[in-house]
N, C-alpha and C positions, 0 to 999 in steps of 0.2 A: 693856930690852925686846926688843931685837933678838936677844939671846942666848936668851931664852925661846922666841921663834918658831922659832929654829933647832932647838932641842931637840924642839919639837912636830913640826916638819917631819921630823926623823929618825924619830920614833916612827911617824908616818904612813907614812913610806917603808918602815920595817921591816914594818909590818902589811901594806902593799901588796905587798912582796916575798913575805911568807909566804902571802898570799892567792893571788898569781900562781903560786907553786910548788905550792900545794895544788890549784889548778884544773888545772895542767898534769899533775900526777900522776894526778888523777882521769880526765882525758882519755886519758892513756896507758893506764890500766887498762881503760877502756871499749873502746879500739881493740884492745888485746890480747884481751879477751874476745870481741869481735866476730870477730876473725880465728880464734880458737880454736874458736868455735862453727861456723864455716864451714870448718874443717879446714886453714887455712893453715899452722899449726904442727904438724900431725899428721905422724907418721912416714910416709914414702912406701914403697910396695911395693919389696921388695929384688930383684925380678927382672922380666924382660920378658914372659915367657910368661903366658897368661891364667890366672887363678885358678880352680882347680877347686872347685866348690861342691856340697854336698849339702843339699837342702831337706827339712826334716822338718815335717810338719803337726802343730803342737802345740796347735791350737785346736779341732780336730774338725769344722770347717766343710768340707763336701764340695767338692773342687775347688780349695781354696786352695793346696795344694802345687803343683799343675800351673800355676795362674796365676802364682805366684811364680817358678816355673822359667821360664816364657815371658818374664816381665818381666826377669829377670836375664840370660837369653840374649840378649834384644833389646839389652841394654846392653853385650854383649861378654863376659860371664862364661861360663865353661865349666861348665854345670850337668850333673853326671854322673848324678844320679838325684834323684827325689823320692819320698817315702813318708811314712807316719805316724810320729809320734814315740812315745816310750814311754808318753806320757799326753796327754790333751787338756785339761789344766788350766793351760796357759801363758797368763798374762794379757798378757805383753809379749813381743815378738819378741827373741830372743837370738842373737847371732853368736858362734860359737866358733872360735877360732884353733887349728887342729890341727897346723900346720906350723912354728910359731914365726916367722911373718911377720906381725907385728901391723899393719904398714902396709896389707897386703892385706885383713886382717880389718876394719880401720877403714874402708877404702874400701867394702867390702860393707855395713858398718853404716850409713854415710852414705847409701848407695843405698836401703836399706830403712828409713831414717829412725829408727834406734834408737841409743841410747847404751849399750845393754847388750852389752858385749863382754867375753868371758872367754877365757882361754887354757887349753887342755887339750892340751898338746903330746904327740904320740905319736911313737915312734921311727920308724915307717914308716907315715905316714898315707895312707889311700886317697884322701882329699880334703884340700885346704888349709883350707877353711872350711866350717863347718856353720851353716846358718840354721834356727833353730827358730821357725817362724811362730806368733806368739801371737794372742790375741784382738784386738790392736791392728792387725791386718793392713791395715785400711782406710786407714791412714796412707800406705802406699806402693802399694797396689793399688786402683785406681779401681773 
């Protein structure tokens, strides 16, 4: 009988180890996702000088471009200009990396609370990042 209890004990211990490993893996995944959402693993800007930003009003609401420019300037970004986009049908705000510095573009994207970041790298960009303000502008502009 003692031998049978030993085998059962081993089975329980294997199941216990499997359960523990599964819980630890899930916890590690949750921690990783939390840090990713808050930008802990995001690439950092590759330079020291302020990022130059162009704001485009893509939602058609009067004054949104100017408000966005003031907001980003107050946070230390070098907003070089603001004007209307090519259309007013942008539902979501988009951040465009023009200089090949994805870390800076992601920093701007976190500031305007969007996950929409694309790269359109130009050989000699006039600005580092373009922000096309969409109809979701209330997320970052009070």
